[in-house]
Every structure is written in structure tokens, then in C-alpha cells.
Short mmCIF file of the C-alpha atoms (twelve columns), coordinates in Angstrom:
data_MODEL
# 
_entry.id   MODEL 
# 
loop_
_atom_site.group_PDB 
_atom_site.id 
_atom_site.type_symbol 
_atom_site.label_atom_id 
_atom_site.label_alt_id 
_atom_site.label_comp_id 
_atom_site.label_asym_id 
_atom_site.label_seq_id 
_atom_site.Cartn_x 
_atom_site.Cartn_y 
_atom_site.Cartn_z 
_atom_site.pdbx_PDB_model_num 
ATOM 1   C CA . MET A 1   -109.481 105.406 106.715 1 
ATOM 2   C CA . ASN A 2   -109.328 104.650 110.423 1 
ATOM 3   C CA . MET A 3   -106.814 104.817 113.190 1 
ATOM 4   C CA . TRP A 4   -105.538 101.440 114.944 1 
ATOM 5   C CA . ARG A 5   -103.418 100.770 117.752 1 
ATOM 6   C CA . VAL A 6   -101.133 98.205  119.115 1 
ATOM 7   C CA . ARG A 7   -99.170  97.749  122.336 1 
ATOM 8   C CA . ILE A 8   -95.498  97.078  121.849 1 
ATOM 9   C CA . ASP A 9   -92.413  96.364  124.219 1 
ATOM 10  C CA . GLU A 10  -90.494  99.288  123.867 1 
ATOM 11  C CA . ALA A 11  -87.076  97.383  124.249 1 
ATOM 12  C CA . SER A 12  -87.451  94.696  121.550 1 
ATOM 13  C CA . GLY A 13  -90.700  96.186  119.687 1 
ATOM 14  C CA . LYS A 14  -92.646  92.885  119.981 1 
ATOM 15  C CA . ASN A 15  -96.271  93.028  119.294 1 
ATOM 16  C CA . LEU A 16  -98.071  92.906  122.944 1 
ATOM 17  C CA . SER A 17  -101.489 92.831  121.918 1 
ATOM 18  C CA . GLY A 18  -103.788 92.699  118.588 1 
ATOM 19  C CA . PHE A 19  -104.713 95.307  116.892 1 
ATOM 20  C CA . GLU A 20  -107.622 98.016  118.166 1 
ATOM 21  C CA . PRO A 21  -109.661 100.210 116.584 1 
ATOM 22  C CA . VAL A 22  -109.523 104.178 117.628 1 
ATOM 23  C CA . THR A 23  -112.721 105.511 116.778 1 
ATOM 24  C CA . THR A 24  -112.619 109.061 115.720 1 
ATOM 25  C CA . PRO A 25  -115.664 111.499 114.623 1 
ATOM 26  C CA . SER A 26  -114.290 111.921 111.070 1 
ATOM 27  C CA . PRO A 27  -115.017 109.585 108.320 1 
ATOM 28  C CA . PHE A 28  -111.413 109.682 106.903 1 
ATOM 29  C CA . CYS A 29  -108.259 110.446 109.136 1 
ATOM 30  C CA . GLU A 30  -104.401 109.720 108.553 1 
ATOM 31  C CA . MET A 31  -100.932 110.734 109.549 1 
ATOM 32  C CA . ALA A 32  -101.714 110.234 113.220 1 
ATOM 33  C CA . LYS A 33  -99.142  111.484 115.812 1 
ATOM 34  C CA . PHE A 34  -99.085  110.671 119.661 1 
ATOM 35  C CA . SER A 35  -98.145  113.616 121.631 1 
ATOM 36  C CA . ASP A 36  -95.095  113.308 123.915 1 
ATOM 37  C CA . ASP A 37  -96.557  112.289 126.875 1 
ATOM 38  C CA . GLY A 38  -99.249  110.024 124.995 1 
ATOM 39  C CA . SER A 39  -102.657 111.158 126.384 1 
ATOM 40  C CA . ASN A 40  -103.496 112.692 122.761 1 
ATOM 41  C CA . ILE A 41  -103.342 112.107 119.437 1 
ATOM 42  C CA . VAL A 42  -103.679 114.420 116.580 1 
ATOM 43  C CA . TYR A 43  -104.358 113.527 113.027 1 
ATOM 44  C CA . VAL A 44  -105.317 114.819 109.551 1 
ATOM 45  C CA . SER A 45  -109.157 114.472 108.835 1 
ATOM 46  C CA . ALA A 46  -111.032 114.674 105.465 1 
ATOM 47  C CA . GLU A 47  -114.567 115.065 104.306 1 
ATOM 48  C CA . ALA A 48  -115.228 114.132 100.321 1 
ATOM 49  C CA . ARG A 49  -118.485 116.149 99.343  1 
ATOM 50  C CA . GLU A 50  -120.039 115.098 95.812  1 
ATOM 51  C CA . ASN A 51  -123.389 117.184 95.225  1 
ATOM 52  C CA . ILE A 52  -125.292 117.420 92.274  1 
ATOM 53  C CA . TYR A 53  -126.145 120.944 90.853  1 
ATOM 54  C CA . LYS A 54  -128.337 122.061 87.858  1 
ATOM 55  C CA . LEU A 55  -128.234 125.178 85.653  1 
ATOM 56  C CA . ASN A 56  -130.423 126.419 83.408  1 
ATOM 57  C CA . PHE A 57  -129.058 126.629 79.773  1 
ATOM 58  C CA . ASP A 58  -130.281 128.842 76.476  1 
ATOM 59  C CA . PRO A 59  -129.720 126.934 73.570  1 
ATOM 60  C CA . VAL A 60  -130.153 129.751 71.583  1 
ATOM 61  C CA . SER A 61  -127.290 132.004 72.870  1 
ATOM 62  C CA . GLU A 62  -125.553 128.897 74.080  1 
ATOM 63  C CA . LYS A 63  -125.005 130.228 77.609  1 
ATOM 64  C CA . VAL A 64  -125.610 129.302 81.172  1 
ATOM 65  C CA . VAL A 65  -128.389 131.646 82.733  1 
ATOM 66  C CA . GLY A 66  -128.717 132.180 86.569  1 
ATOM 67  C CA . SER A 67  -126.844 130.736 89.229  1 
ATOM 68  C CA . PRO A 68  -125.937 126.651 90.387  1 
ATOM 69  C CA . VAL A 69  -129.012 125.293 92.187  1 
ATOM 70  C CA . ALA A 70  -128.365 122.254 94.453  1 
ATOM 71  C CA . VAL A 71  -130.430 119.240 93.809  1 
ATOM 72  C CA . THR A 72  -128.486 117.416 96.764  1 
ATOM 73  C CA . GLU A 73  -126.805 118.438 99.813  1 
ATOM 74  C CA . GLY A 74  -124.792 116.517 102.598 1 
ATOM 75  C CA . THR A 75  -121.903 114.143 102.630 1 
ATOM 76  C CA . LYS A 76  -123.251 111.313 100.341 1 
ATOM 77  C CA . GLN A 77  -121.285 111.480 96.705  1 
ATOM 78  C CA . PHE A 78  -123.213 110.802 93.671  1 
ATOM 79  C CA . GLY A 79  -121.710 110.584 90.077  1 
ATOM 80  C CA . TRP A 80  -122.857 108.927 86.942  1 
ATOM 81  C CA . LEU A 81  -125.997 111.352 86.429  1 
ATOM 82  C CA . HIS A 82  -128.500 111.036 83.347  1 
ATOM 83  C CA . VAL A 83  -131.776 112.871 83.041  1 
ATOM 84  C CA . SER A 84  -134.963 110.928 82.053  1 
ATOM 85  C CA . PRO A 85  -136.563 111.207 78.431  1 
ATOM 86  C CA . ASP A 86  -139.361 113.476 80.032  1 
ATOM 87  C CA . ASN A 87  -136.625 115.761 82.256  1 
ATOM 88  C CA . LYS A 88  -138.336 115.158 85.522  1 
ATOM 89  C CA . TRP A 89  -136.032 112.490 86.923  1 
ATOM 90  C CA . ILE A 90  -132.234 111.797 87.412  1 
ATOM 91  C CA . ALA A 91  -130.632 108.549 87.763  1 
ATOM 92  C CA . THR A 92  -127.303 108.401 89.350  1 
ATOM 93  C CA . ALA A 93  -125.166 106.080 91.426  1 
ATOM 94  C CA . SER A 94  -123.222 106.480 94.368  1 
ATOM 95  C CA . VAL A 95  -119.699 106.709 95.002  1 
ATOM 96  C CA . GLY A 96  -117.833 105.545 98.099  1 
ATOM 97  C CA . GLN A 97  -118.307 102.078 100.346 1 
ATOM 98  C CA . GLN A 98  -121.484 101.186 98.452  1 
ATOM 99  C CA . GLU A 99  -121.957 102.053 94.603  1 
ATOM 100 C CA . ALA A 100 -125.584 101.982 94.387  1 
ATOM 101 C CA . ILE A 101 -128.380 102.750 91.820  1 
ATOM 102 C CA . TYR A 102 -130.716 105.843 92.579  1 
ATOM 103 C CA . ILE A 103 -133.582 107.860 91.173  1 
ATOM 104 C CA . MET A 104 -134.730 110.896 92.218  1 
ATOM 105 C CA . ARG A 105 -136.834 114.343 90.834  1 
ATOM 106 C CA . THR A 106 -134.855 116.866 89.389  1 
ATOM 107 C CA . ASP A 107 -135.517 118.941 92.585  1 
ATOM 108 C CA . GLY A 108 -133.741 116.463 94.622  1 
ATOM 109 C CA . SER A 109 -137.160 114.931 95.984  1 
ATOM 110 C CA . GLY A 110 -138.564 111.354 95.840  1 
ATOM 111 C CA . ILE A 111 -135.080 109.314 96.063  1 
ATOM 112 C CA . VAL A 112 -135.476 105.982 95.559  1 
ATOM 113 C CA . LYS A 113 -132.507 103.432 96.214  1 
ATOM 114 C CA . LEU A 114 -132.962 100.423 93.257  1 
ATOM 115 C CA . THR A 115 -129.831 98.180  94.416  1 
ATOM 116 C CA . ASN A 116 -128.412 96.731  97.244  1 
ATOM 117 C CA . GLY A 117 -125.540 94.786  98.778  1 
ATOM 118 C CA . SER A 118 -121.859 95.416  98.170  1 
ATOM 119 C CA . HIS A 119 -121.277 95.162  94.263  1 
ATOM 120 C CA . LYS A 120 -120.206 98.489  92.454  1 
ATOM 121 C CA . ASN A 121 -123.240 99.196  90.346  1 
ATOM 122 C CA . ARG A 122 -122.143 102.333 87.951  1 
ATOM 123 C CA . GLY A 123 -123.485 104.668 84.790  1 
ATOM 124 C CA . PRO A 124 -127.156 104.340 84.913  1 
ATOM 125 C CA . VAL A 125 -128.822 105.452 81.674  1 
ATOM 126 C CA . TRP A 126 -132.473 105.789 81.173  1 
ATOM 127 C CA . SER A 127 -134.064 103.570 78.505  1 
ATOM 128 C CA . PRO A 128 -135.735 105.676 75.876  1 
ATOM 129 C CA . ASP A 129 -139.090 104.837 77.334  1 
ATOM 130 C CA . GLY A 130 -138.283 105.714 80.923  1 
ATOM 131 C CA . LYS A 131 -139.316 102.490 81.770  1 
ATOM 132 C CA . SER A 132 -135.864 101.331 83.122  1 
ATOM 133 C CA . LEU A 133 -132.201 101.637 83.586  1 
ATOM 134 C CA . ALA A 134 -129.448 100.548 81.781  1 
ATOM 135 C CA . PHE A 135 -126.188 100.284 84.035  1 
ATOM 136 C CA . TYR A 136 -122.843 98.263  84.463  1 
ATOM 137 C CA . SER A 137 -121.976 95.864  87.712  1 
ATOM 138 C CA . ASP A 138 -119.744 93.663  89.092  1 
ATOM 139 C CA . ARG A 139 -122.256 91.674  90.465  1 
ATOM 140 C CA . SER A 140 -121.890 88.659  87.984  1 
ATOM 141 C CA . GLY A 141 -117.756 88.634  89.130  1 
ATOM 142 C CA . LYS A 142 -116.897 90.988  86.057  1 
ATOM 143 C CA . TYR A 143 -118.200 94.282  85.107  1 
ATOM 144 C CA . GLU A 144 -121.161 93.321  82.699  1 
ATOM 145 C CA . ILE A 145 -124.187 95.629  81.399  1 
ATOM 146 C CA . TRP A 146 -127.178 95.042  83.405  1 
ATOM 147 C CA . GLU A 147 -131.112 96.355  83.567  1 
ATOM 148 C CA . ILE A 148 -133.473 96.928  85.891  1 
ATOM 149 C CA . GLY A 149 -136.800 98.626  86.138  1 
ATOM 150 C CA . ILE A 150 -137.307 102.037 87.714  1 
ATOM 151 C CA . ASP A 151 -139.104 100.279 90.642  1 
ATOM 152 C CA . GLY A 152 -136.010 98.189  91.453  1 
ATOM 153 C CA . SER A 153 -137.984 95.031  89.793  1 
ATOM 154 C CA . ASN A 154 -136.696 92.889  86.543  1 
ATOM 155 C CA . LEU A 155 -133.237 92.878  87.599  1 
ATOM 156 C CA . ARG A 156 -131.282 91.112  84.936  1 
ATOM 157 C CA . GLU A 157 -127.799 90.877  82.939  1 
ATOM 158 C CA . LEU A 158 -127.738 91.798  79.207  1 
ATOM 159 C CA . SER A 159 -124.468 91.248  78.534  1 
ATOM 160 C CA . ILE A 160 -121.888 87.829  78.327  1 
ATOM 161 C CA . THR A 161 -118.328 88.932  77.245  1 
ATOM 162 C CA . ASP A 162 -115.009 87.390  78.206  1 
ATOM 163 C CA . GLY A 163 -113.710 90.809  79.037  1 
ATOM 164 C CA . GLN A 164 -115.191 93.902  80.949  1 
ATOM 165 C CA . ALA A 165 -117.978 95.841  79.687  1 
ATOM 166 C CA . ASN A 166 -119.042 99.329  80.790  1 
ATOM 167 C CA . VAL A 167 -120.510 102.586 79.993  1 
ATOM 168 C CA . PRO A 168 -123.988 101.597 78.265  1 
ATOM 169 C CA . MET A 169 -125.577 103.870 75.540  1 
ATOM 170 C CA . TRP A 170 -129.008 103.158 74.584  1 
ATOM 171 C CA . PHE A 171 -129.791 103.830 70.913  1 
ATOM 172 C CA . PRO A 172 -133.260 105.505 70.333  1 
ATOM 173 C CA . GLY A 173 -136.022 102.779 69.717  1 
ATOM 174 C CA . GLY A 174 -134.651 101.184 72.849  1 
ATOM 175 C CA . HIS A 175 -133.603 97.840  71.012  1 
ATOM 176 C CA . LYS A 176 -129.878 98.266  71.028  1 
ATOM 177 C CA . ILE A 177 -127.238 99.215  73.564  1 
ATOM 178 C CA . ALA A 178 -123.420 100.211 72.875  1 
ATOM 179 C CA . PHE A 179 -120.979 99.862  75.336  1 
ATOM 180 C CA . ASP A 180 -116.808 100.207 76.131  1 
ATOM 181 C CA . TYR A 181 -115.115 96.845  76.140  1 
ATOM 182 C CA . GLN A 182 -111.959 95.900  77.265  1 
ATOM 183 C CA . ASN A 183 -110.186 92.439  77.559  1 
ATOM 184 C CA . GLY A 184 -106.701 93.133  78.448  1 
ATOM 185 C CA . GLN A 185 -105.508 93.275  74.885  1 
ATOM 186 C CA . GLU A 186 -108.160 95.107  73.012  1 
ATOM 187 C CA . ASP A 187 -110.124 98.322  73.717  1 
ATOM 188 C CA . LEU A 188 -113.341 98.452  71.299  1 
ATOM 189 C CA . VAL A 189 -116.971 99.354  71.472  1 
ATOM 190 C CA . GLY A 190 -119.895 96.475  71.369  1 
ATOM 191 C CA . ILE A 191 -123.356 96.780  70.319  1 
ATOM 192 C CA . PHE A 192 -125.793 94.491  70.921  1 
ATOM 193 C CA . ASP A 193 -129.842 93.893  70.290  1 
ATOM 194 C CA . ILE A 194 -131.236 94.168  73.993  1 
ATOM 195 C CA . ASP A 195 -133.382 91.033  73.298  1 
ATOM 196 C CA . SER A 196 -130.505 88.947  72.061  1 
ATOM 197 C CA . ALA A 197 -127.428 90.007  74.201  1 
ATOM 198 C CA . ALA A 198 -125.618 86.867  74.350  1 
ATOM 199 C CA . THR A 199 -121.826 86.407  73.641  1 
ATOM 200 C CA . ASP A 200 -121.938 85.554  69.822  1 
ATOM 201 C CA . LYS A 201 -124.539 88.119  69.317  1 
ATOM 202 C CA . ILE A 202 -122.427 91.012  70.289  1 
ATOM 203 C CA . GLU A 203 -120.618 92.695  67.399  1 
ATOM 204 C CA . TYR A 204 -117.343 94.611  68.017  1 
ATOM 205 C CA . SER A 205 -115.830 97.662  66.069  1 
ATOM 206 C CA . PRO A 206 -112.328 99.332  66.796  1 
ATOM 207 C CA . ARG A 207 -112.603 102.519 68.945  1 
ATOM 208 C CA . LEU A 208 -111.902 105.587 66.849  1 
ATOM 209 C CA . LYS A 209 -108.315 106.768 67.231  1 
ATOM 210 C CA . GLU A 210 -106.534 109.865 65.853  1 
ATOM 211 C CA . ASN A 211 -103.525 111.224 66.796  1 
ATOM 212 C CA . GLY A 212 -102.414 109.208 69.393  1 
ATOM 213 C CA . VAL A 213 -105.913 110.373 70.964  1 
ATOM 214 C CA . GLY A 214 -108.654 107.315 71.546  1 
ATOM 215 C CA . PHE A 215 -112.455 108.443 71.629  1 
ATOM 216 C CA . TYR A 216 -114.225 107.277 74.604  1 
ATOM 217 C CA . ALA A 217 -118.157 107.804 73.800  1 
ATOM 218 C CA . ASN A 218 -120.755 108.164 76.651  1 
ATOM 219 C CA . SER A 219 -123.760 109.529 74.753  1 
ATOM 220 C CA . ILE A 220 -125.717 109.035 71.732  1 
ATOM 221 C CA . SER A 221 -127.884 112.043 69.692  1 
ATOM 222 C CA . ALA A 222 -131.484 111.417 69.591  1 
ATOM 223 C CA . ASP A 223 -131.497 110.751 65.984  1 
ATOM 224 C CA . GLY A 224 -128.872 107.793 66.739  1 
ATOM 225 C CA . LYS A 225 -126.082 109.478 64.521  1 
ATOM 226 C CA . TYR A 226 -123.890 111.040 66.627  1 
ATOM 227 C CA . LEU A 227 -121.663 110.187 69.891  1 
ATOM 228 C CA . ALA A 228 -120.663 112.518 72.296  1 
ATOM 229 C CA . GLY A 229 -117.447 111.795 74.337  1 
ATOM 230 C CA . MET A 230 -114.184 112.535 75.406  1 
ATOM 231 C CA . GLY A 231 -110.697 112.172 74.242  1 
ATOM 232 C CA . GLU A 232 -107.879 110.258 75.889  1 
ATOM 233 C CA . TYR A 233 -104.228 109.706 74.937  1 
ATOM 234 C CA . ILE A 234 -103.782 106.217 74.562  1 
ATOM 235 C CA . VAL A 235 -100.405 104.601 75.772  1 
ATOM 236 C CA . SER A 236 -98.880  101.813 73.593  1 
# 
């Protein structure tokens, strides 16, 4: 958010000029006020930081070991983390004005940007063979599931729905993908075969609901038998 100024006639309030940007060293500023003599401006500055950290975890004791270690540093914001099948790479998406898909090594090195443009690209997940990522994007005009190679090649749209498709989850074996689906009236889970993901090939099922809480999955277990996710109250 930036500051702008415009010249006005103090008596009538009439606009005497076009809007002019007031450049500041802050990436986000608001609540600007002029000093009494008009020679200075004060404003509130905000800078958001979202970096990736990693922790060692002991699966036997189910406890975290040691302190967090920074994977990324700086002002670029990342979200939507997913670790590769060989545990050597992280897939992520930037947050902010440009939402792009990236991969990097688990120590933060070797970062590669896979998508460009102004489209919103979110939720990357590794394929079981580690050769590509599924993610959801509005690059076709609304959110659908897409796939891209880890070298940035072979970008293709996987789903065609009459609503919004998001949060892809790859089944073990790499032949099927589950995703969240909304069309304004229904909130469902969709499943399709990756090689035949036309509109009439997608299977839909109701989202699990219990005591007013809807279950929103974001991960499938390695044996394909369990879903991990979160519960969220559904307002009807």
C-alpha cells in the first residue's frame, strides 16, 4: 500500500491536480498525517516476513529435538510447503503480489522459480516419483489443478470443473489426485485419474461433516488409507 497526494482548493475542496504517488522506503504504509506546517508527513510502516524453518523430530518419543533452523531469510514470503519424496527438496509458493511456485533444497540453496506471470499459483505438492508438482492456479480464469515438471517444463491443466478446484493431494502410485471443490452451492472432494481428467471423469463425494465441523484434508498417507487435515466449523 502506497501514499498518494492531490492538490485541492482549500475554500471549495475542488481537485486542482491529478493524483501523485508519494514514494516512501516502506513496502506498506498507511494512516498518513501532515505536520502543522505541511513540510513533513508521518505514517505507519509495516513489513511482513514469512520464512521457512525446519526442526528435527524424533518419531519414537514424538518430540521436537533442538532449535528451529532457518531455511529462508529476508522479506520474501513463502507458504504451502511440501517436502520431496527423497527428503532433499522443498516445494513452496510465494505469498504477496506475485504468487509463484518454487523449489529449493532443504537448506534453502538451489532455489528455482518454476512459474511466471501475474497468475495466483498455490499449494504445490510433489508427485510420488518426484518428477513433477501438482498445484492449483487461476491461470485459466478460475482455480483448477495444474501440473508442472520440476525443471519448469510440461505445464498442463489437469482438471476441468464447473466450480473452483484447489488443494491437490497425490495418491500413492501417482495415478490419481484428490482435491477440494466448491461451486457456490456444494463443498465436495473430487478425485480423478491423472491421465483422463476431463469434466465427466471426476468423481465427487460429500465432505465429511460431524457436529457442525467439516473436515478439510491436505495430505494423503503413504499407504493411501488415511487423510490428514483440519476441522472447520461450517456456517449454513
